[in-house]
C-alpha positions as CSV (number, residue, x, y, z in Angstrom):
1,M,-18.5,14.7,7.2
2,F,-14.9,13.7,6.4
3,R,-12.7,16.5,4.9
4,L,-9.2,16.4,3.4
5,D,-6.9,19.0,5.0
6,R,-4.8,21.2,2.8
7,R,-1.6,19.2,2.9
8,T,-3.3,16.0,2.1
9,A,-5.2,17.6,-0.8
10,L,-1.9,19.0,-2.1
11,G,-0.5,15.5,-1.9
12,V,-3.3,14.2,-4.1
13,V,-2.8,17.0,-6.6
14,A,1.0,16.6,-6.6
15,G,0.6,12.9,-7.2
16,A,-1.6,13.5,-10.2
17,M,0.2,16.4,-11.8
18,A,3.8,16.9,-10.8
19,A,7.1,15.7,-12.2
20,P,8.9,13.3,-12.5
21,A,7.6,12.1,-15.8
22,P,5.4,8.9,-15.9
23,L,7.2,5.7,-16.2
24,S,8.0,4.5,-19.7
25,A,6.7,1.3,-21.2
26,E,10.1,-0.3,-20.4
27,E,10.1,0.9,-16.8
28,A,6.5,0.1,-15.9
29,P,6.8,-3.7,-15.8
30,Q,9.6,-3.4,-13.3
31,A,7.5,-1.2,-11.0
32,C,4.6,-3.5,-10.9
33,S,3.9,-7.2,-10.6
34,S,0.7,-6.9,-12.6
35,S,-0.1,-5.7,-16.1
36,K,-3.4,-4.4,-14.7
37,G,-1.6,-2.0,-12.4
38,Y,0.5,1.0,-13.2
39,P,0.1,3.1,-15.3
40,A,-3.6,3.3,-14.8
41,N,-6.0,4.4,-17.5
42,P,-5.5,8.2,-17.9
43,D,-9.3,8.5,-17.5
44,D,-9.2,6.4,-14.3
45,W,-6.1,7.8,-12.4
46,A,-6.6,5.7,-9.3
47,N,-7.6,2.6,-11.3
48,L,-11.0,2.2,-9.7
49,A,-12.0,-0.1,-12.5
50,R,-9.4,-2.7,-11.4
51,Y,-11.6,-4.3,-8.7
52,A,-15.0,-2.9,-9.7
53,E,-16.4,-6.3,-11.0
54,D,-14.8,-8.3,-8.1
55,N,-16.4,-5.9,-5.7
56,R,-19.8,-6.2,-7.3
57,R,-19.5,-10.0,-7.1
58,L,-18.5,-9.9,-3.4
59,L,-21.3,-7.5,-2.5
60,A,-23.8,-9.8,-4.2
61,T,-22.9,-12.6,-1.8
62,A,-23.8,-10.3,1.2
63,A,-20.7,-11.8,2.9
64,R,-18.8,-9.3,5.2
65,P,-15.0,-9.7,4.8
66,Q,-13.0,-10.1,7.9
67,I,-10.2,-7.9,6.5
68,V,-9.3,-6.0,3.3
69,F,-5.7,-5.5,2.3
70,I,-5.2,-2.2,0.4
71,G,-1.8,-1.2,-1.0
72,D,0.5,-1.4,-4.0
73,S,2.2,-4.3,-5.8
74,I,3.6,-5.7,-2.6
75,T,0.0,-6.1,-1.4
76,E,-1.2,-7.3,-4.8
77,G,1.4,-10.0,-4.9
78,W,0.6,-11.4,-1.4
79,P,-2.4,-13.6,-2.3
80,Q,-0.6,-14.7,-5.5
81,K,2.5,-15.9,-3.6
82,S,0.7,-17.1,-0.4
83,A,-2.8,-18.1,-1.4
84,D,-3.4,-20.1,1.7
85,F,-3.1,-16.9,3.8
86,F,-6.1,-15.5,2.0
87,P,-9.1,-17.8,2.7
88,A,-12.6,-16.5,2.2
89,G,-13.0,-13.4,4.3
90,R,-9.5,-12.0,3.6
91,V,-9.7,-9.8,0.5
92,G,-6.7,-8.4,-1.4
93,R,-7.0,-5.0,-3.0
94,G,-3.5,-4.1,-4.0
95,I,-2.6,-2.5,-7.3
96,G,1.0,-2.5,-8.6
97,G,2.7,0.9,-8.8
98,Q,0.2,2.8,-6.8
99,T,1.0,5.7,-4.5
100,T,-0.8,6.7,-1.3
101,P,-3.0,9.4,-3.0
102,Q,-4.3,6.8,-5.4
103,M,-4.9,4.4,-2.5
104,L,-6.8,7.2,-0.7
105,V,-9.1,7.7,-3.7
106,R,-9.8,4.0,-3.7
107,M,-10.7,3.7,0.0
108,M,-14.5,4.1,-0.4
109,A,-14.9,1.7,-3.4
110,D,-12.3,-0.9,-2.5
111,V,-12.6,-0.9,1.3
112,V,-15.6,0.9,2.9
113,A,-18.1,-0.4,0.4
114,L,-17.2,-4.0,1.3
115,R,-18.0,-3.4,5.0
116,P,-14.9,-5.3,6.3
117,R,-14.2,-5.6,10.1
118,K,-10.6,-4.6,9.5
119,V,-8.4,-3.0,6.9
120,H,-4.6,-3.5,6.5
121,I,-3.1,-0.4,4.9
122,M,0.4,-0.6,3.5
123,G,1.8,2.0,1.1
124,G,4.6,4.5,0.6
125,T,7.1,2.5,-1.6
126,N,5.9,4.2,-4.7
127,D,5.6,7.6,-3.0
128,I,9.4,7.4,-2.5
129,A,9.8,6.3,-6.1
130,G,7.8,9.3,-7.3
131,N,5.6,7.1,-9.6
132,T,2.9,9.8,-9.8
133,G,5.1,12.8,-8.9
134,P,6.9,14.1,-5.8
135,I,5.3,13.1,-2.5
136,D,7.3,14.1,0.6
137,P,7.2,12.1,3.8
138,A,4.6,14.3,5.5
139,Q,2.3,13.9,2.5
140,T,2.6,10.1,2.7
141,R,1.7,10.3,6.4
142,D,-1.2,12.7,5.7
143,N,-2.6,10.5,3.0
144,I,-2.5,7.5,5.2
145,S,-4.0,9.5,8.1
146,A,-6.9,10.4,5.8
147,M,-7.4,6.7,5.0
148,I,-7.4,5.9,8.7
149,A,-10.0,8.6,9.3
150,I,-12.2,7.2,6.6
151,A,-12.0,3.7,8.0
152,R,-12.7,4.7,11.5
153,Q,-15.6,6.8,10.5
154,H,-17.2,3.7,9.1
155,G,-16.4,1.4,12.1
156,I,-13.5,-0.4,10.5
157,D,-10.5,-1.3,12.6
158,V,-7.1,-0.4,11.1
159,L,-3.8,-2.3,10.9
160,L,-1.1,0.0,9.6
161,G,1.7,-1.9,7.9
162,S,5.2,-0.5,7.7
163,I,6.9,0.1,4.3
164,P,8.9,-3.0,3.5
165,P,12.7,-2.6,3.1
166,A,14.4,-2.1,-0.2
167,A,18.1,-1.4,-1.0
168,S,17.1,0.2,-4.3
169,F,14.3,0.6,-6.8
170,P,15.2,-0.9,-10.2
171,W,12.8,1.4,-11.9
172,R,14.1,4.6,-10.1
173,P,17.9,4.1,-9.7
174,G,19.9,6.4,-7.5
175,L,17.4,6.9,-4.7
176,D,18.5,6.6,-1.0
177,T,15.7,4.2,-0.4
178,I,16.9,3.0,3.0
179,T,16.9,6.5,4.5
180,E,13.6,7.4,2.9
181,I,11.9,4.2,4.1
182,R,13.2,4.7,7.7
183,N,12.0,8.3,7.8
184,R,8.5,7.4,6.5
185,N,8.2,4.4,8.8
186,R,9.1,6.6,11.7
187,L,6.3,9.0,10.8
188,L,3.9,6.2,10.3
189,S,4.7,4.6,13.6
190,E,4.1,8.0,15.3
191,L,0.9,8.3,13.4
192,A,-0.3,4.9,14.6
193,R,0.5,5.9,18.1
194,T,-1.3,9.2,18.0
195,R,-4.3,7.7,16.2
196,S,-4.4,4.6,18.5
197,V,-4.2,2.1,15.7
198,R,-1.9,-0.9,15.5
199,F,1.4,-0.4,13.7
200,V,2.5,-3.7,12.1
201,D,6.2,-3.3,11.7
202,Y,7.7,-5.8,9.3
203,T,11.2,-4.3,9.4
204,A,12.9,-6.8,11.7
205,A,11.4,-9.8,9.9
206,L,12.5,-8.6,6.5
207,A,15.6,-6.5,6.9
208,D,19.2,-6.6,8.2
209,T,20.4,-4.0,10.6
210,D,21.6,-1.9,7.6
211,G,18.1,-1.7,6.2
212,T,18.6,-4.0,3.3
213,P,16.4,-7.0,2.8
214,H,17.5,-10.3,4.3
215,P,18.9,-12.6,1.5
216,G,16.2,-14.8,0.1
217,M,13.3,-12.6,1.2
218,T,12.6,-10.8,-2.2
219,I,12.5,-11.6,-5.9
220,D,14.1,-8.3,-6.9
221,G,15.2,-6.4,-3.8
222,V,11.7,-4.9,-3.4
223,H,8.9,-7.4,-3.8
224,P,8.8,-10.3,-1.3
225,D,9.1,-13.8,-2.4
226,V,7.3,-16.7,-0.7
227,A,9.7,-16.6,2.2
228,G,9.3,-12.9,2.6
229,Y,5.5,-13.1,2.7
230,R,5.7,-16.0,5.2
231,A,7.9,-13.8,7.5
232,M,5.3,-11.0,7.2
233,E,2.5,-13.3,8.0
234,R,4.2,-14.4,11.3
235,V,4.3,-10.8,12.3
236,L,0.7,-10.0,11.2
237,E,-1.1,-13.1,12.4
238,P,-1.3,-12.1,16.2
239,H,-3.1,-8.9,15.1
240,L,-5.8,-10.9,13.2
């Protein structure tokens, strides 16, 4: 039986309860590319309802996806900006504004229940932003480690994506995003190595040597535009 360790459990509690304050109505649209994303219904903190009907329809077809992509708004925007990269069998399950504890809560309903052969996990941007409260780098790693454990317990291969570069977060000004992203990606790379899963590092494809995104790769300094997603796809395709 899968069990959460104490630090991961604390990460989930911290994400649900701790400061900083939730984003205001003015801030939320900047943090999320979809009005269906953050903030979630207070009675559905992880927004399990977001894909519930889509999941039921997919399960009714008895088709087994090749891969499910779980993540935040960067993942949610991928099939919207690059639809031809998501033919039948590639399923997007990103929700704008989500943190890794919310993604962890969604693993069973939005990934395991669909019985995919692979899962692409990419999260951490909103942990740094503190969208659901303070989440330190070790908690990000532990939440994703728990997601890896759930996937492997159910025979699902894991592709672990790096946190994409960002020079700043418009909805959380003043953060040293470059240092935070580098630190968490280092931990995620080490996690992938120790857990023997593939780490898909998008950094070189998206960022300059100073850690800021290449010009023309994002729409707002955080979310990829079409060129950014195409660059990510070139890195990811050999792993598919």
